[in-house]
C-alpha positions in Angstrom: 32.8 -6.8 -8.6 33.8 -6.7 -12.2 32.7 -4.2 -14.8 30.4 -6.7 -16.6 28.8 -7.8 -13.4 28.2 -4.2 -12.2 26.7 -3.3 -15.6 24.3 -6.3 -15.5 23.3 -5.4 -11.9 22.6 -1.8 -12.9 20.5 -2.9 -15.9 18.5 -5.2 -13.6 18.0 -2.4 -11.1 16.8 0.0 -13.9 14.4 -2.6 -15.2 12.8 -3.2 -11.8 12.2 0.6 -11.5 9.7 0.4 -14.4 7.9 -2.6 -13.0 5.5 -2.5 -9.9 6.0 -5.4 -7.6 6.0 -6.3 -3.9 8.1 -8.9 -2.1 7.5 -10.9 1.0 10.5 -12.6 2.6 10.8 -15.4 5.1 7.2 -16.4 5.4 7.0 -19.2 7.9 5.0 -21.6 5.9 6.0 -24.3 3.4 6.5 -23.2 -0.2 4.1 -26.0 -1.4 1.2 -24.5 0.6 2.0 -21.0 -0.6 2.1 -22.1 -4.2 -1.5 -23.4 -4.0 -2.6 -19.9 -3.1 -0.4 -18.3 -5.7 -1.8 -20.5 -8.4 -5.3 -19.3 -7.5 -4.7 -15.7 -8.4 -2.0 -15.9 -11.2 -3.2 -13.9 -14.2 -6.3 -12.5 -12.5 -7.5 -8.9 -12.3 -6.3 -7.5 -9.0 -9.7 -6.6 -7.4 -11.1 -10.0 -8.3 -8.0 -11.6 -6.9 -8.5 -9.6 -3.6 -12.0 -11.1 -3.4 -10.8 -14.6 -4.0 -8.1 -14.3 -1.3 -10.4 -12.7 1.2 -12.8 -15.6 1.2 -10.2 -18.3 0.9 -9.9 -20.4 4.1 -6.1 -20.9 3.7 -3.8 -19.2 6.2 -1.4 -18.2 3.3 -4.2 -16.3 1.5 -4.2 -13.5 4.2 -0.5 -13.0 3.7 -0.8 -12.9 -0.1 -3.8 -10.6 0.2 -1.7 -8.1 2.1 1.2 -8.5 -0.4 -1.2 -7.8 -3.3 -2.5 -4.7 -1.6 1.1 -3.5 -1.3 1.8 -4.2 -4.9 -1.3 -2.2 -5.9 -0.1 0.7 -3.7 3.4 0.6 -5.4 1.8 0.7 -8.8 -0.3 3.7 -7.8 2.7 5.5 -6.4 4.8 4.9 -9.6 2.0 6.0 -11.9 0.6 8.8 -9.7 -3.0 7.8 -10.0 -5.5 5.4 -8.5 -6.0 1.9 -9.9 -9.4 1.4 -11.5 -11.5 -1.8 -11.7 -10.4 -4.0 -14.6 -7.2 -2.2 -15.2 -4.5 -4.0 -13.2 -3.6 -7.6 -13.5 -1.4 -10.0 -11.6 1.3 -10.5 -14.3 3.5 -12.7 -12.2 3.8 -14.3 -8.9 6.6 -16.6 -7.8 7.2 -18.6 -4.6 10.8 -19.5 -3.8 12.2 -21.6 -1.0 13.9 -19.8 1.9 15.8 -21.0 4.8 14.8 -24.3 6.5 15.1 -24.6 10.3 16.2 -28.1 11.2 15.0 -29.6 14.5 15.2 -33.0 16.1 12.2 -34.9 17.5 12.7 -37.8 20.0 11.8 -41.1 18.4 11.6 -44.7 19.7 14.7 -46.7 20.7 16.9 -43.6 21.2 16.6 -42.3 17.6 15.8 -38.8 16.5 13.6 -37.9 13.6 14.4 -34.7 11.7 11.8 -32.0 11.5 12.2 -29.4 8.7 10.4 -26.1 9.3 10.3 -24.6 5.9 9.8 -21.0 4.9 9.5 -19.1 1.6 9.8 -15.9 -0.3 6.9 -14.5 -2.4 7.3 -12.0 -5.3 4.2 -10.5 -6.9 4.2 -8.4 -10.0 1.2 -6.2 -11.2 0.8 -4.3 -14.4 -1.9 -3.1 -16.9 -3.0 -5.4 -19.7 -1.7 -2.8 -22.3 1.8 -2.8 -20.8 1.9 -6.6 -20.8 0.8 -6.7 -24.5 3.6 -4.2 -25.4 6.2 -6.4 -23.7 5.0 -9.5 -25.5 5.2 -7.7 -28.8 8.8 -6.7 -28.1 9.7 -10.3 -27.3 8.0 -11.6 -30.5 9.9 -9.1 -32.6 13.2 -10.1 -30.9 12.5 -13.8 -31.6 11.6 -13.2 -35.3 14.9 -11.2 -35.8 17.0 -14.1 -34.4 
């Protein structure tokens, strides 16, 4: 690894130390189904999002609920205090494709149809509204300078 690449990787690593997030890898459901659940809670207050996920009848909602609880716990650990109602928000949630298992299904006249068993990765970020506002101010200042 070159010096520039190592330096960029270290900067990324340091930036992630300041942000509270949780990641769920290789979930055996399609990314399309998971994105429906992710869109339901994007930008919501975390305890309200937990309620929405708890009463959702989608299978992916249970997995995202567990992930959200993990992200809240990570935030509490980094800030050394309990999260209060109305304080934390889901600042970002992304669903990315993972590996696809390819299988064959017998079809008429000796053919085989391909079955694609998809899976996904989910990354969920939580933060306070004040911290999000500070980051947005920094971005606007950078844009105005350019």
